[in-house]
C-alpha positions as CSV (number, residue, x, y, z in Angstrom):
1,M,0.0,0.0,0.0
2,G,2.8,2.4,0.8
3,R,4.4,1.8,-2.6
4,V,1.2,2.6,-4.4
5,R,0.8,5.8,-2.4
6,K,4.4,6.8,-3.4
7,V,3.6,6.3,-7.1
8,L,0.4,8.3,-6.9
9,N,2.1,11.1,-5.1
10,R,4.3,11.8,-8.1
11,P,3.0,14.9,-9.9
12,L,3.6,13.5,-13.4
13,I,1.6,10.4,-12.7
14,M,-1.2,12.4,-11.2
15,G,-1.2,14.8,-14.1
16,M,-1.4,12.0,-16.6
17,L,-4.2,10.3,-14.7
18,V,-6.2,13.6,-14.7
19,V,-5.6,14.1,-18.4
20,A,-6.7,10.5,-19.1
21,V,-9.9,10.8,-17.1
22,A,-10.7,14.1,-18.8
23,G,-9.9,12.7,-22.2
24,A,-12.2,9.7,-21.6
25,G,-15.0,12.0,-20.5
26,F,-14.6,14.3,-23.5
27,G,-14.5,11.3,-25.8
28,L,-17.7,9.8,-24.4
29,Y,-19.4,13.2,-24.8
30,W,-18.1,13.8,-28.3
31,F,-18.8,10.3,-29.8
32,Q,-21.8,9.3,-27.7
33,P,-21.2,5.6,-28.5
34,W,-24.3,4.5,-26.5
35,K,-26.5,6.0,-29.2
36,L,-25.4,3.1,-31.5
37,W,-27.6,0.8,-29.4
38,Q,-30.5,3.2,-28.8
39,D,-33.2,3.3,-31.4
40,E,-35.7,6.2,-31.5
41,T,-38.8,5.4,-33.6
42,V,-41.0,8.3,-34.7
43,E,-44.3,7.7,-36.6
44,E,-45.9,10.9,-38.0
45,A,-48.7,11.1,-40.4
46,L,-48.4,13.4,-43.4
47,P,-49.7,16.8,-42.3
48,Q,-53.2,17.7,-43.5
49,V,-54.0,21.4,-43.8
50,V,-57.3,22.4,-42.2
51,E,-58.9,24.7,-44.6
52,T,-61.0,27.6,-43.4
53,F,-64.5,28.2,-44.8
54,A,-64.5,30.4,-47.9
55,P,-67.6,31.7,-49.6
56,P,-68.4,30.0,-52.9
57,A,-66.9,31.6,-56.0
58,A,-69.2,33.8,-58.0
59,E,-68.3,32.2,-61.3
60,P,-67.3,28.6,-62.0
61,S,-64.2,29.8,-63.9
62,Q,-62.8,31.1,-60.6
63,T,-62.5,27.7,-58.9
64,P,-58.9,26.9,-58.1
65,T,-57.1,24.3,-60.2
66,T,-54.6,23.3,-57.4
67,P,-55.1,19.8,-56.0
68,A,-57.0,19.8,-52.7
69,G,-54.6,17.4,-50.9
70,P,-50.9,16.9,-50.5
71,Q,-49.0,16.4,-53.8
72,T,-45.6,14.5,-54.1
73,L,-43.3,16.7,-56.3
74,A,-40.2,14.4,-56.1
75,S,-39.1,11.3,-54.4
76,G,-36.1,8.9,-54.0
77,E,-34.7,5.9,-52.1
78,L,-32.1,6.4,-49.4
79,I,-28.7,4.8,-50.0
80,S,-26.2,4.0,-47.3
81,H,-23.1,6.1,-46.7
82,E,-21.3,6.1,-43.3
83,H,-24.0,3.9,-41.8
84,T,-26.5,1.5,-43.2
85,T,-29.5,3.5,-44.2
86,S,-32.8,2.7,-46.0
87,G,-36.2,4.3,-46.6
88,T,-38.0,6.7,-49.0
89,V,-37.8,10.4,-49.2
90,K,-40.6,12.6,-50.6
91,L,-40.8,16.3,-51.3
92,V,-44.5,17.1,-50.7
93,R,-46.5,20.3,-51.4
94,L,-49.3,20.6,-49.0
95,A,-52.7,22.1,-49.9
96,D,-51.8,25.5,-48.4
97,G,-48.7,25.7,-50.7
98,S,-46.1,24.9,-48.0
99,H,-43.6,22.1,-48.5
100,V,-42.3,19.2,-46.3
101,V,-39.6,16.6,-46.8
102,R,-41.1,13.3,-45.7
103,L,-39.0,10.4,-44.6
104,E,-40.9,7.1,-44.8
105,N,-39.8,3.8,-43.3
106,L,-36.5,5.3,-42.3
107,D,-34.0,2.9,-40.8
108,T,-30.5,4.1,-39.9
109,S,-28.1,4.2,-37.0
110,N,-28.6,6.7,-34.3
111,G,-25.8,9.1,-33.7
112,P,-24.8,12.5,-32.3
113,D,-26.1,15.7,-33.9
114,L,-27.9,14.1,-36.9
115,R,-29.7,16.5,-39.2
116,V,-32.0,16.4,-42.3
117,W,-30.5,18.4,-45.1
118,L,-32.1,19.4,-48.4
119,T,-29.1,19.9,-50.8
120,D,-28.1,20.6,-54.4
121,A,-25.3,17.9,-54.3
122,P,-25.4,14.8,-56.4
123,V,-25.8,11.5,-54.5
124,K,-22.7,9.3,-54.9
125,E,-22.5,5.7,-53.8
126,G,-19.8,4.5,-51.4
127,T,-17.2,6.6,-49.6
128,A,-17.2,9.1,-52.4
129,G,-20.6,10.3,-51.3
130,W,-19.9,10.7,-47.6
131,H,-18.7,14.3,-47.6
132,V,-20.2,16.0,-50.6
133,F,-23.3,17.5,-49.1
134,D,-21.7,20.5,-47.4
135,D,-19.8,21.5,-50.6
136,G,-22.7,23.3,-52.2
137,K,-26.0,24.8,-51.1
138,Y,-28.0,23.1,-48.4
139,V,-30.8,23.8,-46.0
140,S,-30.9,22.2,-42.6
141,L,-34.5,21.2,-41.9
142,G,-33.7,20.4,-38.2
143,K,-32.5,17.6,-36.0
144,L,-33.4,14.0,-37.0
145,K,-36.5,13.2,-34.9
146,G,-35.8,9.5,-34.8
147,N,-33.6,7.0,-36.6
148,K,-36.5,4.8,-37.4
149,G,-40.0,5.4,-38.7
150,S,-41.8,8.1,-40.8
151,Q,-41.5,11.8,-40.1
152,N,-42.0,15.2,-41.7
153,Y,-39.6,18.2,-41.9
154,A,-41.1,21.6,-42.9
155,L,-39.3,23.7,-45.5
156,P,-38.9,27.4,-44.5
157,S,-41.2,29.5,-46.6
158,D,-38.3,31.3,-48.3
159,V,-36.8,28.1,-49.7
160,D,-37.4,27.3,-53.3
161,P,-37.6,23.4,-53.3
162,S,-36.9,23.3,-57.1
163,R,-33.3,24.4,-56.5
164,Y,-32.5,21.3,-54.5
165,T,-31.9,17.8,-55.8
166,S,-31.2,15.5,-52.8
167,V,-31.7,14.9,-49.1
168,S,-29.0,13.7,-46.7
169,I,-29.2,12.4,-43.1
170,W,-26.2,14.4,-42.1
171,C,-24.0,14.1,-39.0
172,D,-23.1,17.7,-38.2
173,R,-20.6,16.7,-35.5
174,F,-18.4,14.7,-37.9
175,D,-19.4,16.2,-41.2
176,V,-20.4,13.0,-42.8
177,S,-23.6,11.6,-44.5
178,F,-25.2,8.6,-42.9
179,G,-27.3,8.1,-46.0
180,A,-28.9,10.2,-48.8
181,A,-31.5,10.1,-51.6
182,E,-31.5,11.7,-55.1
183,L,-34.8,13.4,-55.7
184,A,-36.5,12.4,-59.0
185,R,-39.2,14.9,-60.0
186,A,-42.7,13.3,-60.2
């Protein structure tokens, strides 16, 4: 016991021990490895806009030609990048003219600081596609609500969805795509 006490009294050993413990704490915070075993399932329905009552049009020619319900403008299948990822992505215009990106049947790994990005980058398979999405224009639609399930992400009203061609599940902490989908216009 006395020998152990002598070793621990040395300032260099104590300094190294403090640095090791602090490094381990920072590493756990930064990488959050426990998230790899925690799934978060979110099941959201496609938003339906509640229309307010409007008086009937005076002439039949004044009736709107816009579809009454949600309309899919573009869609694509998610491919895997850094982590195995699958599901469908849809760009949907709602009856009120607003837009959402909808992830359906999403299945990916959980991770730290995951975001949904609408981008203008091409979707590339393999490691070539891991880091391309922050090279051009992108709009962060918010944190990924869950790594499994179906969920909606509203586009800001000032975003023109026709200027974007893909969606990425983006890990902002490590600047890497977990998976992405090329949007094919409907």
